[in-house]
N, C-alpha and C positions, 0 to 999 in steps of 0.2 A: 036239480037241487041236490041230489046225492053227491055230485062231484065236488061240491063246495064245503063239505063237512070239515076238512082240515083247516080251511080258512075261518070258518065259524068258531071252531075250537080254539084256534090261536088268538082270535079277537077276544073271545070270552076270557081266556087265561090272562092275556095282556091287560085287559080292563080290570080284572080282579086284582092283579098284582099292583096296578097303579092306585086303585082305591085303597088297598092295604097299606101301601107306602104313605099315602096322603093321610089316612086316618091315624096311622102310627105317629106321624109327625105331629099331628094335633094333640094326640094323647100324651106324648112325651113332653111337649112344650106347655100344655095348659091343663093337664090332668091333676086331679086332687092328689097331693102328696108327691108330686113330681119334683125331683131334685133340681130341675131347670129353674124353678122359681128362686132358689137360693143363688144359683150361678148367674142368672140373668134376671135381676129383679124388675126391670122395666118391661111392661107388656108389649110395647112397640118393638123392642129388640127381639123378643120371642116371636112376635108376629112376623118380623122380617126373616128370622131363622126358619119358621114354618113355611113361608113362601119359597125360600131357597130350597128347602127339602122337597117341596112339591115339584118345583122346576127340575131339580136334579133327578127325581123319580121319573118324570116324564121324558127326560133326555136320555135315559138309559135304554130306551126302546127305540 
């Protein structure tokens, strides 16, 4: 088990970064007081943008 600590650490950091990107996308697109509501008034379009940001965040790894 000691030999796998680098793999565990990299998996932990990668998962944390993906969660951060995903939650940031949701906060930017749907957060209270977000400027995105004025730029993209339709919630479906903001939902599509959120999905694209989630996918782009996952593809960077």
